[in-house]
C-alpha positions as a LaTeX table, in Angstrom:
\begin{tabular}{lrrr}
\hline
Residue & $x$ (\AA) & $y$ (\AA) & $z$ (\AA) \\
\hline
Met1 & 9.03 & $-14.57$ & 3.12 \\
Arg2 & 12.62 & $-13.54$ & 2.92 \\
Gly3 & 15.43 & $-14.33$ & 5.33 \\
Gln4 & 18.77 & $-12.59$ & 5.53 \\
Lys5 & 21.75 & $-14.57$ & 6.74 \\
Val6 & 23.46 & $-13.26$ & 9.82 \\
Leu7 & 26.90 & $-14.65$ & 10.74 \\
Val8 & 27.45 & $-15.10$ & 14.41 \\
Ser9 & 31.01 & $-15.28$ & 15.73 \\
Leu10 & 31.38 & $-17.49$ & 18.73 \\
Leu11 & 33.80 & $-16.32$ & 21.41 \\
Leu12 & 35.71 & $-19.26$ & 22.87 \\
Asn13 & 37.17 & $-19.11$ & 26.35 \\
Val14 & 40.73 & $-20.25$ & 26.54 \\
Phe15 & 41.93 & $-21.40$ & 29.94 \\
Ile16 & 45.62 & $-20.99$ & 30.59 \\
Val17 & 47.12 & $-22.91$ & 33.53 \\
Leu18 & 50.01 & $-20.97$ & 34.99 \\
Gly19 & 52.85 & $-22.85$ & 36.74 \\
Gly20 & 54.57 & $-21.84$ & 39.92 \\
Cys21 & 53.63 & $-21.59$ & 43.57 \\
Ser22 & 50.55 & $-19.86$ & 44.81 \\
Ser23 & 49.89 & $-18.12$ & 48.06 \\
Pro24 & 47.26 & $-19.50$ & 50.47 \\
Glu25 & 44.97 & $-16.59$ & 49.49 \\
Gln26 & 44.85 & $-17.65$ & 45.87 \\
Glu27 & 41.79 & $-19.71$ & 44.76 \\
Ile28 & 42.30 & $-22.18$ & 41.98 \\
Glu29 & 39.31 & $-22.34$ & 39.58 \\
Thr30 & 38.44 & $-25.67$ & 37.99 \\
Asp31 & 36.74 & $-25.93$ & 34.55 \\
Thr32 & 33.58 & $-27.99$ & 35.17 \\
Ser33 & 32.04 & $-27.52$ & 31.73 \\
Glu34 & 30.96 & $-30.56$ & 29.75 \\
Pro35 & 32.51 & $-31.28$ & 26.36 \\
Gly36 & 30.75 & $-29.19$ & 23.66 \\
Asp37 & 29.61 & $-26.42$ & 26.10 \\
Ile38 & 30.36 & $-22.82$ & 25.09 \\
Val39 & 31.37 & $-20.99$ & 28.23 \\
Gly40 & 30.15 & $-17.40$ & 28.46 \\
Gln41 & 27.89 & $-17.59$ & 25.40 \\
Glu42 & 24.72 & $-15.55$ & 25.96 \\
Glu43 & 21.52 & $-17.18$ & 24.85 \\
Gln44 & 20.16 & $-15.54$ & 21.69 \\
Glu45 & 16.48 & $-14.51$ & 21.93 \\
Glu46 & 13.95 & $-14.22$ & 19.10 \\
Ser47 & 12.44 & $-10.78$ & 18.57 \\
Lys48 & 9.26 & $-9.96$ & 16.74 \\
Gln49 & 7.95 & $-6.63$ & 15.39 \\
Glu50 & 4.55 & $-6.14$ & 13.80 \\
Ile51 & 2.83 & $-3.47$ & 11.76 \\
Thr52 & $-0.35$ & $-3.11$ & 9.68 \\
Leu53 & $-0.73$ & $-1.85$ & 6.13 \\
Thr54 & $-4.09$ & $-0.46$ & 5.00 \\
Ala55 & $-5.08$ & 0.27 & 1.44 \\
Val56 & $-8.07$ & 1.89 & $-0.25$ \\
Gly57 & $-8.95$ & 2.29 & $-3.93$ \\
Asp58 & $-9.74$ & 5.07 & $-6.33$ \\
Ile59 & $-10.06$ & 8.70 & $-5.21$ \\
Leu60 & $-11.91$ & 9.96 & $-8.28$ \\
Ile61 & $-13.15$ & 13.51 & $-7.77$ \\
His62 & $-15.95$ & 14.47 & $-10.17$ \\
Asp63 & $-17.30$ & 18.02 & $-10.35$ \\
Arg64 & $-20.47$ & 17.02 & $-8.47$ \\
Val65 & $-18.22$ & 15.93 & $-5.56$ \\
Tyr66 & $-16.11$ & 19.07 & $-5.37$ \\
Asp67 & $-19.15$ & 21.29 & $-5.97$ \\
Asp68 & $-20.72$ & 19.63 & $-2.97$ \\
Ala69 & $-17.56$ & 20.32 & $-0.94$ \\
Lys70 & $-17.44$ & 24.03 & $-1.81$ \\
Val71 & $-17.27$ & 26.39 & 1.15 \\
Ala72 & $-16.71$ & 30.16 & 1.39 \\
Asp73 & $-12.91$ & 29.94 & 1.49 \\
Gly74 & $-12.25$ & 26.84 & $-0.63$ \\
Tyr75 & $-13.28$ & 23.19 & $-0.39$ \\
Asp76 & $-13.99$ & 21.09 & 2.67 \\
Phe77 & $-13.97$ & 17.36 & 2.00 \\
Tyr78 & $-13.58$ & 16.31 & 5.65 \\
Pro79 & $-17.28$ & 15.68 & 6.37 \\
Met80 & $-17.30$ & 13.26 & 3.45 \\
Leu81 & $-14.51$ & 11.10 & 4.90 \\
Glu82 & $-15.02$ & 11.68 & 8.62 \\
Arg83 & $-16.90$ & 8.41 & 9.16 \\
Val84 & $-14.04$ & 6.23 & 7.84 \\
Glu85 & $-11.22$ & 8.23 & 9.41 \\
Arg86 & $-10.71$ & 5.94 & 12.38 \\
Tyr87 & $-10.26$ & 2.90 & 10.12 \\
Leu88 & $-7.48$ & 4.61 & 8.19 \\
Lys89 & $-5.68$ & 6.13 & 11.12 \\
Val90 & $-5.47$ & 2.95 & 13.17 \\
Ser91 & $-3.04$ & 1.36 & 10.71 \\
Thr92 & 0.70 & 1.89 & 10.74 \\
Val93 & 0.80 & 2.84 & 7.06 \\
Thr94 & $-2.17$ & 3.70 & 4.81 \\
Phe95 & $-2.11$ & 3.77 & 1.00 \\
Ala96 & $-4.63$ & 5.28 & $-1.44$ \\
Asn97 & $-4.87$ & 5.50 & $-5.20$ \\
Gln98 & $-5.21$ & 9.16 & $-6.07$ \\
Glu99 & $-6.86$ & 8.90 & $-9.47$ \\
Thr100 & $-7.11$ & 12.66 & $-10.18$ \\
Met101 & $-4.29$ & 15.21 & $-10.14$ \\
Ile102 & $-4.72$ & 17.90 & $-7.48$ \\
Gly103 & $-3.45$ & 20.75 & $-9.65$ \\
Gly104 & $-5.79$ & 23.22 & $-7.94$ \\
Glu105 & $-7.98$ & 26.11 & $-8.99$ \\
Glu106 & $-5.07$ & 27.98 & $-10.52$ \\
Phe107 & $-5.41$ & 25.80 & $-13.61$ \\
Gly108 & $-9.21$ & 25.58 & $-13.58$ \\
Leu109 & $-10.91$ & 22.66 & $-11.92$ \\
Ser110 & $-12.31$ & 19.99 & $-14.26$ \\
Ser111 & $-14.10$ & 16.67 & $-14.24$ \\
Tyr112 & $-14.53$ & 13.66 & $-16.58$ \\
Pro113 & $-12.93$ & 13.07 & $-19.02$ \\
Ala114 & $-9.99$ & 15.31 & $-18.15$ \\
Phe115 & $-9.73$ & 15.78 & $-14.37$ \\
Asn116 & $-8.06$ & 18.47 & $-12.27$ \\
Ser117 & $-9.05$ & 18.50 & $-8.57$ \\
Pro118 & $-8.79$ & 20.96 & $-5.71$ \\
Val119 & $-5.63$ & 20.81 & $-3.61$ \\
Glu120 & $-7.87$ & 20.31 & $-0.58$ \\
Val121 & $-8.30$ & 16.69 & $-1.69$ \\
Gly122 & $-4.69$ & 16.12 & $-0.64$ \\
Glu123 & $-5.23$ & 17.99 & 2.56 \\
Val124 & $-8.17$ & 15.78 & 3.64 \\
Leu125 & $-6.34$ & 12.55 & 2.79 \\
Lys126 & $-3.50$ & 13.70 & 5.04 \\
Glu127 & $-5.97$ & 14.62 & 7.80 \\
Val128 & $-7.73$ & 11.25 & 7.79 \\
Gly129 & $-4.53$ & 9.26 & 7.93 \\
Val130 & $-3.29$ & 8.44 & 4.41 \\
Asp131 & 0.50 & 8.19 & 4.27 \\
Ile132 & 1.21 & 7.51 & 0.59 \\
Val133 & $-0.67$ & 7.89 & $-2.70$ \\
Ser134 & $-0.20$ & 6.37 & $-6.12$ \\
Thr135 & $-0.32$ & 8.95 & $-8.92$ \\
Ala136 & 0.24 & 6.54 & $-11.82$ \\
Asn137 & $-3.07$ & 6.07 & $-13.62$ \\
Asn138 & $-4.83$ & 6.72 & $-16.91$ \\
His139 & $-5.73$ & 10.26 & $-15.80$ \\
Thr140 & $-2.22$ & 11.38 & $-14.86$ \\
Leu141 & $-1.67$ & 13.31 & $-18.05$ \\
Asp142 & $-5.25$ & 14.62 & $-18.38$ \\
Arg143 & $-4.39$ & 18.30 & $-18.02$ \\
Gly144 & $-0.72$ & 18.23 & $-18.95$ \\
Glu145 & 2.65 & 18.63 & $-17.34$ \\
Asp146 & 1.92 & 21.90 & $-15.50$ \\
Val147 & $-0.91$ & 20.38 & $-13.56$ \\
Ile148 & 1.24 & 17.33 & $-12.71$ \\
Gln149 & 4.05 & 19.56 & $-11.45$ \\
Ser150 & 1.59 & 21.63 & $-9.40$ \\
Ala151 & 0.03 & 18.52 & $-7.87$ \\
Leu152 & 3.35 & 16.97 & $-6.93$ \\
Gln153 & 4.42 & 20.28 & $-5.35$ \\
His154 & 1.32 & 20.19 & $-3.22$ \\
Trp155 & 2.02 & 16.63 & $-2.12$ \\
Asp156 & 5.53 & 17.75 & $-1.11$ \\
Glu157 & 4.11 & 20.68 & 0.86 \\
Leu158 & 1.77 & 18.25 & 2.68 \\
Glu159 & 4.75 & 15.98 & 3.33 \\
Met160 & 2.78 & 13.20 & 1.72 \\
Met161 & 4.72 & 10.53 & $-0.17$ \\
Tyr162 & 3.64 & 9.92 & $-3.77$ \\
Val163 & 4.69 & 7.21 & $-6.17$ \\
Gly164 & 4.24 & 6.54 & $-9.91$ \\
Ser165 & 4.68 & 10.05 & $-11.36$ \\
Tyr166 & 7.60 & 12.34 & $-10.75$ \\
Lys167 & 8.89 & 15.87 & $-11.13$ \\
Asp168 & 12.12 & 14.89 & $-12.88$ \\
Glu169 & 14.62 & 12.08 & $-13.23$ \\
Thr170 & 16.16 & 12.76 & $-9.82$ \\
Asp171 & 12.70 & 12.51 & $-8.21$ \\
Lys172 & 12.05 & 9.26 & $-10.08$ \\
Asp173 & 15.33 & 7.76 & $-8.94$ \\
Thr174 & 14.47 & 8.50 & $-5.31$ \\
Arg175 & 13.21 & 5.30 & $-3.69$ \\
Arg176 & 9.74 & 5.51 & $-2.08$ \\
Ile177 & 10.52 & 3.89 & 1.28 \\
Ile178 & 8.65 & 4.21 & 4.55 \\
Glu179 & 10.71 & 3.29 & 7.63 \\
Thr180 & 8.31 & 2.46 & 10.45 \\
Glu181 & 9.13 & 3.02 & 14.14 \\
Glu182 & 8.85 & $-0.77$ & 14.60 \\
Gly183 & 11.89 & $-1.27$ & 12.37 \\
Ile184 & 9.99 & $-2.64$ & 9.32 \\
Ser185 & 10.67 & $-0.89$ & 6.04 \\
Leu186 & 8.18 & $-0.72$ & 3.16 \\
Gly187 & 9.14 & 0.02 & $-0.45$ \\
Phe188 & 6.50 & 1.23 & $-2.92$ \\
Leu189 & 6.37 & 1.06 & $-6.73$ \\
Ala190 & 3.45 & 2.10 & $-9.05$ \\
Tyr191 & 2.56 & 1.64 & $-12.71$ \\
Thr192 & $-0.37$ & 2.26 & $-15.09$ \\
Tyr193 & $-1.47$ & 0.48 & $-18.29$ \\
Gly194 & $-1.74$ & 3.80 & $-20.13$ \\
Thr195 & $-2.80$ & 7.46 & $-20.19$ \\
Asn196 & $-6.03$ & 7.46 & $-22.25$ \\
Gly197 & $-4.06$ & 7.87 & $-25.46$ \\
Ile198 & $-2.31$ & 11.07 & $-24.32$ \\
Pro199 & 1.35 & 10.78 & $-25.31$ \\
Ile200 & 4.03 & 11.35 & $-22.66$ \\
Pro201 & 6.05 & 14.46 & $-23.63$ \\
Glu202 & 9.29 & 13.49 & $-25.35$ \\
Gly203 & 12.12 & 12.95 & $-22.93$ \\
Lys204 & 9.85 & 13.13 & $-19.91$ \\
Asp205 & 9.00 & 9.54 & $-19.15$ \\
Phe206 & 9.40 & 10.41 & $-15.49$ \\
Leu207 & 5.97 & 12.06 & $-15.56$ \\
Val208 & 4.25 & 8.67 & $-15.30$ \\
Asn209 & 5.32 & 5.05 & $-14.93$ \\
Leu210 & 3.85 & 2.84 & $-17.66$ \\
Ile211 & 3.60 & $-0.92$ & $-17.14$ \\
Asp212 & 6.73 & $-2.47$ & $-18.60$ \\
Lys213 & 7.86 & $-5.92$ & $-17.39$ \\
Lys214 & 11.56 & $-5.15$ & $-17.78$ \\
Gln215 & 11.25 & $-1.91$ & $-15.80$ \\
Ile216 & 9.19 & $-3.61$ & $-13.12$ \\
Thr217 & 11.75 & $-6.40$ & $-12.78$ \\
Ser218 & 14.65 & $-3.94$ & $-12.53$ \\
Glu219 & 12.92 & $-1.73$ & $-9.99$ \\
Ile220 & 11.79 & $-4.60$ & $-7.82$ \\
Glu221 & 15.28 & $-6.03$ & $-7.79$ \\
Glu222 & 16.72 & $-2.67$ & $-6.77$ \\
Ile223 & 14.25 & $-1.74$ & $-4.04$ \\
Lys224 & 14.04 & $-5.18$ & $-2.41$ \\
Glu225 & 17.72 & $-4.87$ & $-1.50$ \\
Glu226 & 16.82 & $-1.90$ & 0.68 \\
Val227 & 13.52 & $-2.86$ & 2.31 \\
Asp228 & 11.76 & $-5.62$ & 4.15 \\
Val229 & 8.51 & $-5.51$ & 2.13 \\
Val230 & 7.95 & $-4.61$ & $-1.54$ \\
Ile231 & 4.48 & $-3.26$ & $-2.44$ \\
Val232 & 3.52 & $-2.78$ & $-6.12$ \\
Ser233 & 0.56 & $-0.63$ & $-7.12$ \\
Met234 & $-0.94$ & $-1.65$ & $-10.47$ \\
His235 & $-3.45$ & 0.44 & $-12.43$ \\
Phe236 & $-4.84$ & $-2.21$ & $-14.78$ \\
Gly237 & $-7.83$ & $-4.26$ & $-15.79$ \\
Asp238 & $-11.21$ & $-3.57$ & $-17.48$ \\
Glu239 & $-13.48$ & $-0.88$ & $-16.15$ \\
Asp240 & $-16.69$ & $-2.06$ & $-14.47$ \\
Val241 & $-15.67$ & $-5.72$ & $-14.76$ \\
Gln242 & $-15.65$ & $-7.63$ & $-11.47$ \\
Met243 & $-13.10$ & $-10.27$ & $-12.48$ \\
Pro244 & $-9.47$ & $-9.88$ & $-13.52$ \\
Asn245 & $-8.54$ & $-10.38$ & $-17.16$ \\
Asp246 & $-5.76$ & $-12.52$ & $-18.61$ \\
Glu247 & $-3.34$ & $-9.59$ & $-18.75$ \\
Gln248 & $-3.85$ & $-8.80$ & $-15.07$ \\
Glu249 & $-3.23$ & $-12.41$ & $-14.09$ \\
Asp250 & $-0.10$ & $-12.58$ & $-16.25$ \\
Leu251 & 1.33 & $-9.35$ & $-14.75$ \\
Val252 & 0.55 & $-10.48$ & $-11.21$ \\
Arg253 & 2.39 & $-13.74$ & $-11.74$ \\
His254 & 5.37 & $-11.89$ & $-13.20$ \\
Ile255 & 5.50 & $-9.53$ & $-10.22$ \\
Ala256 & 5.19 & $-12.44$ & $-7.80$ \\
Asp257 & 8.01 & $-14.26$ & $-9.58$ \\
Glu258 & 10.19 & $-11.18$ & $-9.13$ \\
Gly259 & 9.68 & $-11.36$ & $-5.36$ \\
Ala260 & 7.17 & $-8.60$ & $-4.54$ \\
Asp261 & 5.22 & $-9.19$ & $-1.33$ \\
Ile262 & 1.99 & $-7.28$ & $-1.97$ \\
Ile263 & 0.17 & $-6.14$ & $-5.17$ \\
Leu264 & $-2.53$ & $-3.49$ & $-4.88$ \\
Gly265 & $-4.72$ & $-3.24$ & $-8.00$ \\
His266 & $-7.06$ & $-0.48$ & $-9.11$ \\
His267 & $-8.73$ & 1.03 & $-12.19$ \\
Pro268 & $-11.83$ & $-1.15$ & $-12.76$ \\
His269 & $-13.81$ & 1.08 & $-10.28$ \\
Val270 & $-15.43$ & $-2.06$ & $-8.92$ \\
Leu271 & $-14.12$ & $-4.67$ & $-6.50$ \\
Gln272 & $-12.16$ & $-7.65$ & $-7.81$ \\
Pro273 & $-11.09$ & $-10.66$ & $-5.69$ \\
Thr274 & $-8.07$ & $-11.30$ & $-3.50$ \\
Glu275 & $-5.59$ & $-14.17$ & $-4.03$ \\
Trp276 & $-2.29$ & $-15.59$ & $-2.81$ \\
Ile277 & 0.13 & $-16.10$ & $-5.70$ \\
Glu278 & 3.13 & $-18.42$ & $-5.38$ \\
Gly279 & 6.27 & $-17.02$ & $-6.95$ \\
Glu280 & 8.83 & $-19.17$ & $-8.70$ \\
Asp281 & 11.01 & $-19.15$ & $-5.61$ \\
Gly282 & 8.19 & $-20.43$ & $-3.45$ \\
Asn283 & 7.39 & $-17.01$ & $-2.02$ \\
Glu284 & 3.78 & $-16.04$ & $-1.39$ \\
Thr285 & 2.51 & $-12.75$ & $-2.80$ \\
Phe286 & $-0.78$ & $-11.15$ & $-1.66$ \\
Val287 & $-2.85$ & $-9.62$ & $-4.46$ \\
Ile288 & $-6.06$ & $-7.72$ & $-4.61$ \\
Tyr289 & $-6.90$ & $-7.28$ & $-8.30$ \\
Ser290 & $-9.02$ & $-4.17$ & $-7.71$ \\
Leu291 & $-9.78$ & $-2.17$ & $-4.56$ \\
Gly292 & $-12.72$ & $-0.49$ & $-6.35$ \\
Asn293 & $-13.73$ & 3.10 & $-5.83$ \\
Phe294 & $-13.24$ & 4.57 & $-2.41$ \\
Phe295 & $-14.34$ & 8.19 & $-2.93$ \\
Ser296 & $-15.92$ & 9.24 & $-6.19$ \\
Gly297 & $-18.95$ & 10.65 & $-7.94$ \\
Gln298 & $-19.65$ & 7.59 & $-10.06$ \\
Arg299 & $-23.29$ & 6.56 & $-9.98$ \\
Glu300 & $-23.71$ & 2.81 & $-10.51$ \\
Leu301 & $-24.26$ & 0.49 & $-7.52$ \\
Tyr302 & $-21.04$ & $-1.48$ & $-7.73$ \\
Gln303 & $-19.06$ & 1.71 & $-8.47$ \\
Lys304 & $-20.25$ & 2.99 & $-5.09$ \\
Ile305 & $-19.00$ & $-0.09$ & $-3.17$ \\
Gly306 & $-15.38$ & $-0.03$ & $-2.15$ \\
Gly307 & $-13.41$ & $-1.34$ & 0.78 \\
Ile308 & $-10.67$ & $-0.97$ & 3.30 \\
Leu309 & $-8.02$ & $-3.66$ & 3.12 \\
Thr310 & $-5.71$ & $-4.30$ & 6.05 \\
Leu311 & $-2.74$ & $-6.68$ & 6.13 \\
Thr312 & $-0.53$ & $-7.56$ & 9.09 \\
Ile313 & 3.24 & $-7.73$ & 8.51 \\
Thr314 & 5.45 & $-9.49$ & 11.04 \\
Lys315 & 9.24 & $-9.33$ & 11.12 \\
Thr316 & 10.99 & $-12.06$ & 13.12 \\
Glu317 & 14.68 & $-11.78$ & 13.93 \\
Asp318 & 16.98 & $-14.29$ & 15.65 \\
Glu319 & 20.59 & $-15.43$ & 15.44 \\
Ser320 & 19.96 & $-16.95$ & 12.00 \\
Gly321 & 18.59 & $-13.75$ & 10.37 \\
Ser322 & 15.26 & $-12.07$ & 9.76 \\
Met323 & 12.02 & $-13.24$ & 8.23 \\
Ile324 & 9.00 & $-11.28$ & 6.90 \\
Asp325 & 5.47 & $-12.67$ & 7.00 \\
Val326 & 2.46 & $-10.98$ & 5.36 \\
His327 & $-0.67$ & $-12.45$ & 6.86 \\
Ser328 & $-4.14$ & $-12.06$ & 8.41 \\
Pro329 & $-5.84$ & $-10.14$ & 5.57 \\
Gln330 & $-8.95$ & $-8.26$ & 6.58 \\
Phe331 & $-11.49$ & $-6.41$ & 4.45 \\
Met332 & $-14.30$ & $-3.99$ & 5.34 \\
Leu333 & $-16.82$ & $-2.90$ & 2.77 \\
Thr334 & $-17.51$ & 0.81 & 2.29 \\
Tyr335 & $-20.30$ & 2.67 & 0.50 \\
Asn336 & $-20.05$ & 6.00 & $-1.23$ \\
Ala337 & $-23.46$ & 7.43 & $-0.43$ \\
Asp338 & $-25.19$ & 10.59 & $-1.66$ \\
Gln339 & $-28.65$ & 12.15 & $-1.80$ \\
Asn340 & $-29.37$ & 13.08 & $-5.40$ \\
Glu341 & $-25.73$ & 14.01 & $-5.99$ \\
Val342 & $-25.29$ & 16.15 & $-2.86$ \\
Asn343 & $-24.29$ & 15.23 & 0.67 \\
Tyr344 & $-21.62$ & 12.81 & $-0.53$ \\
Ile345 & $-20.19$ & 10.64 & 2.28 \\
Val346 & $-18.09$ & 7.50 & 2.50 \\
Leu347 & $-19.54$ & 5.08 & 5.04 \\
Pro348 & $-18.35$ & 1.88 & 6.65 \\
Trp349 & $-20.80$ & $-0.85$ & 5.71 \\
Ser350 & $-22.19$ & $-1.06$ & 9.26 \\
Glu351 & $-23.42$ & 2.54 & 8.98 \\
Val352 & $-25.13$ & 2.23 & 5.60 \\
Asn353 & $-28.78$ & 3.14 & 5.88 \\
Glu354 & $-30.97$ & 0.26 & 4.80 \\
Ala355 & $-33.61$ & 2.76 & 3.70 \\
Asp356 & $-31.10$ & 4.04 & 1.11 \\
Leu357 & $-29.87$ & 0.57 & 0.21 \\
Pro358 & $-32.73$ & $-1.87$ & 0.83 \\
Asp359 & $-30.74$ & $-4.88$ & $-0.40$ \\
Lys360 & $-27.82$ & $-4.13$ & 1.92 \\
Ala361 & $-27.72$ & $-7.64$ & 3.50 \\
Val362 & $-28.00$ & $-9.41$ & 0.15 \\
Ile363 & $-25.26$ & $-7.22$ & $-1.35$ \\
Tyr364 & $-23.03$ & $-7.87$ & 1.64 \\
Asp365 & $-23.31$ & $-11.62$ & 1.19 \\
Glu366 & $-22.65$ & $-11.25$ & $-2.55$ \\
Met367 & $-19.54$ & $-9.17$ & $-1.97$ \\
His368 & $-18.28$ & $-11.49$ & 0.74 \\
Glu369 & $-18.55$ & $-14.48$ & $-1.64$ \\
His370 & $-16.99$ & $-12.48$ & $-4.44$ \\
Met371 & $-13.94$ & $-11.22$ & $-2.55$ \\
Thr372 & $-13.18$ & $-14.52$ & $-0.77$ \\
Gln373 & $-13.71$ & $-16.91$ & $-3.68$ \\
Trp374 & $-9.94$ & $-17.48$ & $-4.01$ \\
Met375 & $-9.06$ & $-16.67$ & $-0.40$ \\
Pro376 & $-11.53$ & $-18.17$ & 2.04 \\
Glu377 & $-9.45$ & $-17.00$ & 5.01 \\
Leu378 & $-10.00$ & $-13.34$ & 4.11 \\
Glu379 & $-11.66$ & $-11.95$ & 7.21 \\
Phe380 & $-14.65$ & $-9.72$ & 6.53 \\
Ile381 & $-14.98$ & $-6.89$ & 9.10 \\
Glu382 & $-18.51$ & $-5.60$ & 9.46 \\
\hline
\end{tabular}
């Protein structure tokens, strides 16, 4: 929570008694106020505004996924995300981790280990309600600078905000801020642990934000002067490991100490727990260590399980200032289903076919316990 001091000037009424005679028509007013009363002071009222922030994990487009989406005039991913659309659109702001660059067919589409995805991936995310994507991850540099520049151009054409990789220094220096109609501003930052050993071209660090504590501190300090809520996207952790490692926990505590409000983790491709972290100033920071895969062609059971996280953000203003509260975390499991690597579809857990996932109820209980182990109040939405 952060409050901003607001100075209120009190207007004092001064009563001047004029001497001399008065006509019979004149009415003499008498001050009947008690000592300490402020005459004419309007009562200040408290106002509250509220929004929701939704976040989903990795969008990791393998060739088997885009092959399945192929149509006569391009690629149509909408049927694959149609069933979760309403859960993304209902929120004020929705975030996703775009793991693969959408450089497009012009550069030749490609899959693991060096990804380049159809531009239609961006179009479907826009269509189903995503407002901002992180592009800082270990696959950012997979196909080089030209693919990055093409992808970022497509995001611009879609009027979709991206964060974590940039076209140039000017683009990097442009704050990623979403001003909501409710008067609550959100600032986004994004970083990755690395780029699969691919070096960043000399003098072009703007192409991807690497995790660096000094840079993170500086950028949090700068953006939190301009926004109500600071959200940090972190691409970190061990792949296919369901618990955070020591480095993740150290970085999360550093970010909390610097005053960020929300930390959204991804990269492990499986779900990792949620937690409240207390910063050194007593602030509370919400963290989900990994949102898991949301939409991908990965094959293992836990790689197919993702989720939709929703947080409520309340801004309270009165004569003393404003206060931000991040609260009421909710989580809904999702399942990335397919039929022998065709007919890919992302389903809310309630629509998962038990014939395709016989242990659905058991897995649900396991995931519920896993995700709430450090945050019992996390509400599971079925």
